[in-house]
C-alpha positions as CSV (number, residue, x, y, z in Angstrom):
1,M,191.3,50.4,81.8
2,N,190.9,50.1,78.0
3,K,192.7,47.0,77.2
4,K,190.7,43.8,77.0
5,P,190.7,40.6,79.2
6,Y,192.8,37.6,78.3
7,I,190.0,35.3,78.5
8,V,186.3,35.2,80.1
9,V,184.9,31.8,81.1
10,E,181.2,31.3,81.3
11,W,179.9,28.3,83.9
12,N,176.3,27.0,84.3
13,D,175.7,24.8,87.4
14,T,173.9,21.6,86.3
15,E,172.1,21.3,89.9
16,S,170.8,25.2,90.5
17,E,170.1,28.3,88.9
18,A,173.6,29.7,89.7
19,K,175.7,31.0,86.8
20,G,179.0,31.9,87.3
21,W,182.0,33.3,85.3
22,L,185.8,33.5,85.6
23,C,187.7,36.4,83.9
24,A,192.0,36.5,83.4
25,Y,192.6,40.1,83.1
26,N,196.3,39.6,82.4
27,F,198.9,37.0,83.3
28,V,202.5,37.7,84.8
29,N,205.2,34.9,85.1
30,H,202.1,32.5,83.9
31,Y,200.1,33.7,86.7
32,C,197.4,35.8,88.2
33,G,195.1,36.2,91.4
34,G,191.8,37.6,92.6
35,G,189.1,36.6,94.6
36,T,185.8,34.8,93.7
37,R,182.3,36.4,95.1
38,M,179.1,35.0,95.3
39,H,176.1,37.3,95.3
40,P,172.4,37.2,93.3
41,T,173.4,40.7,91.6
42,V,176.8,39.3,90.1
43,T,176.9,39.7,86.5
44,R,179.4,38.7,83.7
45,E,180.3,42.5,83.2
46,E,181.1,42.9,86.8
47,V,183.5,40.0,87.2
48,I,185.3,41.7,84.2
49,R,185.5,45.2,85.7
50,L,186.8,43.5,88.9
51,A,189.2,41.5,87.3
52,T,190.2,44.5,85.3
53,T,190.9,46.6,88.5
54,M,192.7,43.1,90.0
55,G,195.2,43.6,87.3
56,Y,195.7,47.4,88.1
57,K,196.0,46.1,92.2
58,Y,198.5,43.7,91.9
59,K,200.9,46.4,90.0
60,A,199.8,48.9,93.1
61,C,200.7,46.0,95.4
62,E,204.5,46.5,93.8
63,S,204.1,42.3,92.4
64,R,206.3,41.3,90.0
65,T,205.0,37.6,90.0
66,T,201.0,37.8,89.3
67,G,198.6,39.7,87.0
68,G,194.5,40.1,88.1
69,C,191.8,37.6,87.4
70,K,188.3,37.3,89.3
71,G,185.7,34.8,89.9
72,G,182.0,35.6,90.4
73,I,178.9,33.5,91.0
74,A,175.4,34.8,90.8
75,Y,173.6,32.7,93.5
76,D,172.4,33.3,97.5
77,Y,175.5,33.3,99.4
78,K,173.4,32.5,102.6
79,A,171.7,29.6,100.5
80,P,172.0,26.3,102.2
81,D,173.8,25.0,99.3
82,A,175.7,27.9,98.8
83,K,179.2,25.9,99.7
84,D,178.2,23.1,97.1
85,V,177.7,25.7,94.6
86,L,181.0,27.0,95.0
87,R,182.2,23.4,95.3
88,R,180.8,22.9,91.7
89,Y,182.2,26.1,90.4
90,L,185.8,25.3,91.3
91,T,185.6,21.9,89.8
92,A,184.6,23.5,86.7
93,M,187.3,26.0,87.0
94,A,190.0,23.2,87.7
95,P,191.6,23.4,84.5
96,Y,192.2,27.1,84.6
97,I,193.3,27.0,88.0
98,N,196.2,24.4,87.3
99,A,197.0,26.8,84.3
100,G,198.1,29.4,87.1
101,V,194.4,31.2,87.9
102,S,194.5,31.5,91.7
103,I,191.2,32.3,92.9
104,G,190.2,33.0,96.4
105,G,187.8,34.3,98.4
106,D,185.7,37.4,98.3
107,L,182.0,38.9,99.0
108,G,179.9,35.7,99.9
109,V,182.8,33.5,99.6
110,D,185.3,32.5,103.0
111,Y,188.9,31.6,101.5
112,A,189.3,29.0,104.0
113,D,186.6,27.4,102.2
114,V,188.4,27.5,99.0
115,L,191.6,26.4,100.0
116,A,189.3,23.3,101.6
117,I,187.8,22.6,98.4
118,L,191.3,23.1,96.2
119,D,192.5,20.5,99.1
120,D,189.9,18.0,98.3
121,L,190.4,18.3,94.4
122,G,193.8,17.8,94.8
123,I,194.8,21.4,93.7
124,G,195.8,22.5,96.7
125,L,197.3,26.2,96.6
126,P,197.2,27.2,92.7
127,Q,200.7,27.5,91.6
128,T,202.6,27.4,88.2
129,K,205.2,24.8,87.0
130,A,208.2,26.7,87.9
131,M,207.0,27.3,91.7
132,R,206.0,23.4,92.0
133,A,209.6,22.9,90.8
134,D,211.2,25.1,93.2
135,P,212.0,23.6,96.5
136,K,211.6,26.8,98.4
137,F,208.2,27.7,97.1
138,R,207.0,24.6,99.7
139,Q,207.9,26.3,102.5
140,Y,206.3,29.4,101.6
141,I,203.3,28.0,101.2
142,K,203.4,25.8,104.3
143,N,204.3,29.7,106.1
144,H,200.9,30.8,104.1
145,D,199.0,27.9,105.7
146,D,200.4,28.4,108.8
147,A,199.4,32.1,108.6
148,C,196.0,31.3,107.9
149,A,195.4,29.9,111.0
150,M,197.1,32.8,113.0
151,R,195.2,36.2,114.6
152,Y,195.8,40.1,114.6
153,D,193.6,41.6,117.4
154,G,191.6,38.9,117.6
155,F,190.5,38.8,114.1
156,L,191.9,35.7,111.5
157,M,195.1,37.2,109.4
158,Y,192.8,37.2,106.1
159,D,189.8,38.5,107.8
160,M,191.7,41.6,109.0
161,I,194.4,42.9,106.5
162,T,192.2,44.2,103.9
163,G,190.3,46.1,106.5
164,Y,193.4,47.4,108.6
165,G,195.3,48.1,104.7
166,C,192.2,50.6,104.1
167,A,192.6,52.2,107.3
168,F,196.2,53.0,106.8
169,A,195.0,54.3,103.5
170,L,192.3,56.8,105.2
171,D,194.8,57.4,107.8
172,E,197.6,58.6,105.3
173,A,195.3,60.6,103.3
174,W,194.0,62.3,106.0
175,K,197.4,63.0,107.0
176,F,198.2,64.3,103.8
177,K,194.7,66.7,103.7
178,K,195.9,67.6,107.4
179,G,192.6,66.7,108.3
180,P,192.0,67.2,112.3
181,A,192.3,64.3,114.5
182,G,189.2,62.4,115.5
183,A,187.4,63.0,112.4
184,R,184.0,61.2,111.8
185,V,183.8,58.0,109.5
186,V,180.6,56.0,108.2
187,L,180.9,52.9,106.9
188,Q,178.6,50.8,104.4
189,G,179.1,47.2,105.0
190,F,180.1,45.7,108.2
191,G,181.9,42.3,107.1
192,C,185.5,41.2,107.3
193,V,186.6,44.3,105.8
194,G,184.1,46.8,107.3
195,A,184.5,45.3,111.0
196,S,188.3,45.2,110.9
197,M,189.0,48.7,109.5
198,A,186.2,50.2,111.8
199,W,188.4,48.1,114.8
200,C,191.7,49.6,113.3
201,L,190.2,53.1,113.2
202,D,189.0,53.4,116.4
203,K,192.5,52.3,117.9
204,M,193.8,55.3,115.5
205,G,191.5,57.7,117.0
206,Y,189.0,58.3,114.5
207,K,185.2,58.5,115.5
208,V,183.0,55.9,113.8
209,V,179.4,58.1,113.6
210,G,177.5,55.3,111.5
211,I,178.1,51.8,110.2
212,A,175.3,49.9,107.6
213,D,175.1,46.5,107.3
214,A,172.6,44.5,104.9
215,N,169.8,45.4,107.5
216,L,169.9,48.7,109.0
217,L,171.8,51.7,109.4
218,V,173.0,53.0,113.1
219,T,174.5,56.0,113.9
220,C,175.6,58.1,116.8
221,Q,177.4,61.6,116.6
222,D,179.1,60.8,119.5
223,G,180.7,57.7,118.3
224,L,179.6,54.4,118.2
225,D,181.0,51.4,120.8
226,V,182.9,49.8,118.0
227,Q,184.7,47.0,120.1
228,K,181.2,45.7,121.4
229,L,179.8,46.0,117.7
230,V,182.5,43.9,116.6
231,K,182.5,41.7,119.0
232,T,178.9,41.1,118.8
233,R,178.5,41.0,114.9
234,K,176.4,38.2,113.8
235,P,177.8,35.8,110.8
236,K,177.9,37.6,107.6
237,G,178.3,40.9,108.6
238,E,175.2,41.6,110.5
239,L,175.1,44.0,113.4
240,D,173.3,42.8,116.9
241,E,170.5,45.0,117.2
242,T,170.2,44.0,120.5
243,V,173.3,45.3,122.4
244,F,172.8,48.9,120.8
245,E,173.0,51.9,123.3
246,A,170.0,53.8,124.1
247,N,171.3,56.8,122.3
248,Y,172.1,55.0,119.0
249,D,169.8,56.2,115.9
250,V,168.4,53.1,113.9
251,R,167.5,54.3,110.3
252,P,167.4,52.4,107.1
253,N,170.5,51.4,105.4
254,S,169.6,53.1,102.3
255,E,170.2,56.4,104.2
256,W,174.0,55.7,105.1
257,L,174.8,58.6,102.4
258,D,172.9,60.9,104.6
259,V,174.7,60.9,107.7
260,D,176.7,64.2,109.0
261,C,180.6,62.9,108.5
262,D,184.3,63.6,107.3
263,I,185.0,60.4,105.5
264,L,182.7,57.6,104.0
265,V,183.5,54.3,103.4
266,P,182.1,52.0,100.8
267,A,182.9,48.4,102.1
268,A,180.6,46.4,100.5
269,L,178.8,46.2,97.1
270,E,180.2,47.7,93.5
271,D,178.5,50.7,92.4
272,V,177.0,52.2,95.2
273,I,178.1,55.5,94.8
274,N,176.5,56.5,91.3
275,K,175.3,59.6,89.6
276,D,171.8,59.2,91.7
277,T,173.6,58.8,95.0
278,A,177.0,61.1,94.5
279,P,175.0,64.3,95.4
280,R,173.9,63.0,98.6
281,V,177.8,62.9,99.7
282,K,178.2,65.3,102.4
283,A,181.8,63.5,103.1
284,G,185.2,65.7,101.9
285,M,186.7,62.2,101.7
286,I,185.9,58.3,100.1
287,V,188.0,55.7,101.0
288,E,186.9,52.6,98.4
289,A,187.1,49.4,100.7
290,A,185.2,48.1,98.7
291,N,186.1,47.0,94.8
292,I,184.5,49.4,92.5
293,P,182.0,51.2,94.7
294,T,182.2,54.3,92.1
295,T,180.6,54.7,88.8
296,A,182.6,57.0,86.3
297,E,179.0,59.4,86.2
298,A,179.6,60.0,90.1
299,D,183.5,60.4,89.3
300,E,182.5,63.2,87.5
301,I,180.1,64.7,90.1
302,L,182.7,64.2,93.1
303,A,185.4,66.0,91.4
304,E,183.0,69.0,91.0
305,K,182.4,68.5,94.7
306,G,185.8,68.6,95.5
307,V,185.6,65.3,97.2
308,D,189.0,63.4,97.4
309,I,189.2,59.6,96.8
310,C,191.4,56.6,98.3
311,V,191.0,54.9,95.2
312,D,190.3,50.9,95.7
313,F,193.2,49.3,94.0
314,V,195.5,51.2,96.1
315,S,193.6,51.4,99.5
316,N,192.0,47.8,99.3
317,L,195.1,45.5,98.4
318,G,196.0,43.9,101.7
319,G,194.2,40.6,101.0
320,I,196.5,40.1,97.8
321,R,199.6,42.0,99.4
322,I,199.4,39.0,102.4
323,Y,199.3,36.5,99.7
324,E,201.8,37.8,97.6
325,A,204.6,38.5,100.9
326,L,204.0,35.0,102.2
327,V,203.8,32.9,99.1
328,F,206.7,34.6,97.5
329,G,208.9,34.5,100.3
330,I,208.8,38.4,101.1
331,V,208.3,38.1,104.9
332,G,207.5,35.1,107.1
333,P,204.1,33.7,108.6
334,I,204.6,36.5,111.6
335,P,201.5,38.5,111.8
336,Q,203.0,42.0,113.1
337,D,205.5,41.5,110.2
338,I,202.8,40.9,107.8
339,V,200.8,43.9,108.8
340,D,203.5,45.9,108.7
341,D,205.0,45.2,105.2
342,T,200.9,45.6,104.4
343,E,201.0,49.1,105.9
344,R,204.1,50.1,104.2
345,V,203.0,49.6,100.8
346,I,199.8,51.1,101.1
347,R,200.5,54.2,102.6
348,K,203.4,54.8,100.1
349,N,200.9,54.5,97.0
350,T,198.8,56.6,98.9
351,R,200.8,59.2,99.7
352,L,202.5,59.0,96.1
353,V,198.8,59.4,94.4
354,F,197.4,62.2,96.6
355,E,201.1,64.0,95.9
356,E,200.6,63.9,92.5
357,A,197.1,64.4,92.1
358,K,197.9,67.9,94.0
359,K,200.7,68.5,92.0
360,T,198.7,67.9,88.7
361,G,195.6,68.7,89.4
362,K,194.2,65.6,88.3
363,T,191.7,63.5,90.0
364,Q,193.4,60.8,92.4
365,R,191.7,58.1,90.1
366,E,193.3,59.3,86.9
367,V,196.7,59.7,89.0
368,A,196.3,56.0,90.1
369,R,195.5,54.6,86.7
370,E,198.3,56.4,85.4
371,L,201.0,55.1,87.8
372,F,199.9,51.5,88.1
373,A,198.5,50.4,84.9
374,P,199.5,46.8,84.3
375,D,202.1,46.7,81.6
376,V,202.8,43.0,81.5
377,F,200.8,40.8,79.7
378,D,202.0,37.0,79.4
379,T,200.1,33.8,79.3
380,P,199.0,30.9,81.2
381,D,200.9,28.0,82.5
382,N,201.6,25.0,80.0
């Protein structure tokens, strides 16, 4: 990831202490895509790293139409005025959005809120001039808008697709490793990604033995009742402790790495597996459901421990694949077709990475960076 991003823009809110950035790493056909996150810890460097990862992620999702970008706002997403802050941020970024920068939702930002604000601003779904001039895109965008309101297993499509994609990556890698059925999984994060991933893993027969949210860690070596925990989940991905079973163990959420398990899933913040926490990892495999959850120092420690990794930009690309598939007419607005398309891409490239790593002796991340390095660097729309 040595190539520098095309552009980085800084924004300072005039009505609050919020500060934000937009980074476009690379354009493909004058277009780039990525989410916008809101969290008090967001930094300029983090947004650049995330945008860079998005460039690799679009390559891994087999896109020929889109490069990588990312937005970030340093502010509390739980604040009463968080949506107003988001509106002012998107207003400031409107010239870039109109030039082919397509930013959606991410941690702390609901994609539906982004779309509603862009509609209010008269922008609508971000498009290039070529897309606006092509009549077929009107139908593709309608397909996208229709799909946003559809559900799969009770989840809104955009709320489930990344988590299900991560579950498919986990399953493909575990099968490649010839891991035993009913493997024990611990998830850190129970937002849209963590909750939907837990649901999908439960359907596939995996045993979720630990979940950490922003407040606590709940564990049970016999397996948690995932369906009940998902159905009773509070807003912003918080567990409802009142529905816990008597045999559940409640601990500080900082102890999520200490739970005995086969597979570990960071599904929330970046850099949670670092030089200080990596030595505590007990699992034989990590599935990166969050973006950039593992630092370079941790990668070295994990490699020495023989821990396999499902790399973030290969495993958690469901959110951009659904957009790519609908807006560019790869699939129609049929939930099962969307899920099947995402599953095909993620399983194929997860297996490719693991096969190549085994053949070459390199780590999965080294292989993934080689296989999916962005190779198109166009300019914005004009």
